[in-house]
Structures are given as C-alpha cells and as structure tokens.
C-alpha positions in Angstrom: 23.0 13.8 0.0 25.0 10.7 -0.2 23.1 7.3 -0.6 24.6 3.9 -0.1 24.6 1.7 -3.3 22.6 -1.5 -3.5 24.2 -4.3 -5.3 22.2 -5.8 -8.1 22.8 -9.3 -6.7 21.4 -8.0 -3.2 18.5 -6.5 -4.9 17.5 -9.6 -6.8 18.2 -11.8 -4.0 15.9 -9.8 -1.5 13.1 -10.2 -4.5 13.5 -13.8 -5.0 13.5 -14.4 -1.2 10.1 -12.7 -0.7 6.9 -14.6 -1.3 3.2 -14.2 -0.4 3.7 -15.5 3.1 0.9 -17.8 4.0 1.8 -18.7 7.8 3.5 -16.2 10.0 5.1 -16.6 13.4 2.7 -14.7 15.6 5.6 -14.7 18.3 7.7 -12.8 16.2 7.1 -8.9 16.1 8.5 -6.4 13.6 10.4 -4.0 15.9 9.1 -0.6 16.5 11.8 1.2 14.8 11.7 -1.0 11.9 8.0 -0.8 11.4 8.5 3.2 11.5 10.6 3.1 8.5 8.2 0.8 6.8 5.7 3.4 7.6 7.5 6.1 6.1 8.0 3.8 3.0 4.2 4.2 2.6 4.5 7.9 2.8 7.0 7.9 0.2 5.2 5.8 -2.2 4.7 7.3 -5.7 1.2 8.4 -6.8 -0.3 10.3 -9.6 -0.2 14.1 -9.2 1.4 13.2 -5.8 -2.0 13.4 -4.7 -2.0 10.5 -2.3 -5.8 9.6 -2.4 -5.7 7.1 0.2 -5.2 6.4 3.8 -3.2 3.3 5.4 -5.1 1.7 8.3 -2.6 0.0 10.6 -4.8 -2.4 12.5 -3.1 -2.9 15.8 -6.4 -4.0 18.0 -6.5 -7.8 18.3 -10.5 -7.6 18.8 -10.7 -5.5 15.7 -8.5 -8.1 13.5 -10.7 -11.1 15.1 -13.6 -9.5 13.4 -12.1 -8.8 10.2 -10.7 -12.7 10.1 -14.1 -14.2 9.0 -14.5 -11.5 6.5 -11.2 -12.2 4.9 -12.0 -15.8 4.1 -10.5 -17.1 7.5 -7.1 -16.3 6.3 -4.8 -16.5 9.3 -2.6 -13.9 8.3 -5.0 -11.3 9.4 -4.3 -12.3 12.9 -1.1 -13.9 13.1 1.0 -11.6 11.4 2.9 -8.9 13.3 1.2 -6.0 11.7 -2.0 -5.9 9.4 -2.3 -2.8 6.9 -5.8 -2.0 5.0 -5.4 0.4 2.3 -8.2 2.6 1.9 -8.8 4.5 -1.3 -10.6 7.6 -1.6 -14.2 7.2 -3.2 -13.8 10.7 -5.2 -11.6 13.3 -6.0 -12.9 16.7 -4.8 -11.9 20.4 -5.5 -11.2 20.7 -1.8 -8.9 17.8 -1.6 -7.0 19.2 -4.6 -6.5 22.8 -3.0 -5.7 21.3 0.4 -2.8 19.4 -1.5 -1.6 22.4 -3.4 -1.4 24.2 -0.2 0.6 21.8 1.4 2.9 21.8 -1.5 3.3 25.5 -1.2 4.2 25.3 2.5 6.8 22.5 1.9 8.4 24.0 -1.0 8.2 27.8 0.4 6.5 29.2 -2.6 3.0 30.9 -3.1 0.2 29.0 -3.7 -0.7 31.1 -6.5 2.4 30.0 -8.5 0.8 26.5 -8.6 -2.1 27.9 -10.4 -1.0 26.1 -13.6 -0.7 23.0 -12.0 -4.1 23.4 -10.3 -5.5 24.1 -13.7 -4.2 20.9 -15.0 -5.5 18.8 -12.0 -8.9 20.2 -11.8 -9.1 19.7 -15.7 -8.4 16.1 -15.5 -9.5 15.0 -12.2 -12.7 16.9 -12.0 -13.9 16.5 -15.6 -17.3 14.8 -16.0 -15.6 12.1 -17.8 -13.0 11.2 -15.2 -15.9 11.2 -12.1 -17.1 7.8 -13.0 -13.5 6.6 -13.3 -12.1 8.3 -9.9 -12.8 5.4 -7.5 -11.0 3.0 -9.8 -8.1 5.3 -10.3 -7.8 6.0 -6.5 -7.6 2.0 -6.0 -4.9 2.0 -8.5 -3.0 4.5 -6.7 -3.3 2.4 -3.6 -1.9 -0.4 -5.2 1.3 1.7 -6.4 1.6 2.1 -2.6 1.3 -1.5 -2.1 4.0 -2.6 -4.3 6.5 -0.2 -3.0 5.7 -1.5 0.6 6.3 -5.2 -0.7 9.8 -4.3 -2.3 10.7 -2.4 0.8 9.5 -5.0 3.3 11.9 -7.7 1.2 14.9 -5.4 1.2 14.6 -5.1 5.0 14.0 -8.5 5.7 10.4 -8.6 6.5 8.0 -11.0 5.3 4.7 -10.0 3.6 1.6 -11.0 2.2 -0.6 -8.8 -0.2 -4.3 -9.7 0.2 -7.5 -9.0 -1.8 -9.4 -11.9 -0.5 -11.9 -10.1 1.8 -15.3 -8.5 1.8 -14.7 -4.7 1.2 -18.1 -3.7 2.6 -17.6 -5.6 5.8 -14.1 -4.4 6.2 -15.5 -0.9 5.8 -18.2 -1.5 8.3 -16.0 -2.8 11.0 -13.2 -0.2 10.4 -15.7 2.5 10.4 -14.9 3.7 6.7 -18.5 3.9 5.9 -19.5 7.6 5.2 -15.9 8.6 5.3 -15.1 8.9 1.7 -13.0 5.7 2.0 -13.1 2.2 1.0 -10.9 -0.7 1.8 -9.0 -1.5 -1.5 -6.4 -3.9 -0.6 -4.6 -5.4 2.6 -1.2 -6.6 3.5 0.1 -8.6 6.4 3.8 -8.1 7.5 5.7 -10.1 9.9 8.2 -13.0 10.0 7.4 -16.3 8.1 6.7 -19.4 10.2 9.4 -22.3 10.1 6.5 -24.5 9.2 5.2 -22.6 6.3 5.8 -24.8 3.2 5.8 -22.2 0.7 8.9 -20.8 2.1 11.2 -23.1 0.5 8.9 -23.7 -2.5 10.7 -22.6 -5.8 9.4 -19.4 -6.9 7.2 -19.6 -10.1 7.7 -16.9 -12.8 7.6 -17.0 -16.7 11.1 -16.4 -18.1 11.9 -13.0 -18.8 11.9 -13.5 -22.6 8.2 -14.4 -22.5 7.5 -11.2 -20.4 9.7 -8.6 -21.5 9.3 -7.3 -25.1 11.7 -4.7 -26.7 9.8 -2.6 -29.4 
C-alpha cells in the first residue's frame, strides 16, 4: 500500500488553523462522505490493548440535542454544530468483554483463538485484578480521550472545525441518551462542523507556551 506523504508544513498549518470553535455556522453541514471518513477515524483511534472500551454516540436528533443543551451549560455548539458526538466510556472491564475482543481478533487475523492465550492472560491479569477494578472507570475514560485527540487532529487535517466539550452534567447526559444501566457513561463530547464567520476566536492568535518551556530532552 502506498501512502501520500503529508508535508510538515501542511501538518503544522492544519494544527495551527484548528481551535476550539465557539460558534458554528448552523447552515453548513459536513457532507455524508466526509463524515463517514471521520467516523472511521474514530474507529481507527488507538486504545490500550486495542480493547476500545467505549462507544461513540452521534446525536443527530434535534429534539435530543435540545434536551442536552441546558445540561451543557447552554453552550450553543451542542445544537448549532453540524454533528455532535458523545464519547461514552465503559463503567467496568469484564472478562466477557475481553473474550469477545479476542474472538474478534482471531477472526480478523484468521488464527485460532487459542493462540491468543498468552495475550489473554496478560489482559485478564491486568484488567481484572483486584487493584485495577477501582481504576477501571478512570482508565476507560482516558481511552476515550485518546479517541477524542485523534478525532480533533483528523478533523483539522480535513478542514473540519471541532470543539471538545467537558462542560456538561454527565449524569443528565446519561439519562437523556439512555446510557443509565447500559454499562456506559458520558465522558466527553465533541461538536464538529464549520466555524461561523462571526466567531471572533477564529482569528485570535493561538496561545501556547513556547516549545522550550514545554518540551524537555533528558
């Protein structure tokens, strides 16, 4: 497989272009084909062990979005963006989930599931240990954030604006989205679309500490 090289200049230009979009143009929608690519970017995001202990809820229903709005501190991105995604992390890691993942791995790679016994032992020994159980809900949320970071970068490279959003009431999001009792909880959200011409933050200089202050070589 050949891959088209993205120049360093193009990459940095895209990352400097992106910002947490505060005001979206509600009249502009992400084309279906482009959105399918962004969904695939979510699927391809990295996760520890490859387990993907999360689900991505693409909220298209306008009525549902209106219900979410007051639970997101009235942030208009929820209803004005072309697409709104809620990242739902698993509340626990189970043996059944691990075994399901290993069966799927065996099918995809055309190998007997028994050949993955060593990998299974490593996963269960870590993820099902007594010491890890209390950490599991926090670990799954961190995995969801990996997917969020991947989505933000991919969107920028494709010229799609995005705004990661932590400002909401998780329990209310869970209730409205029917997650309660499903072994999932709202972790973070992301609005995607195209910036409004009137969003003053679009032209504001990007504020970052210098590399010399943030990066240390040891």
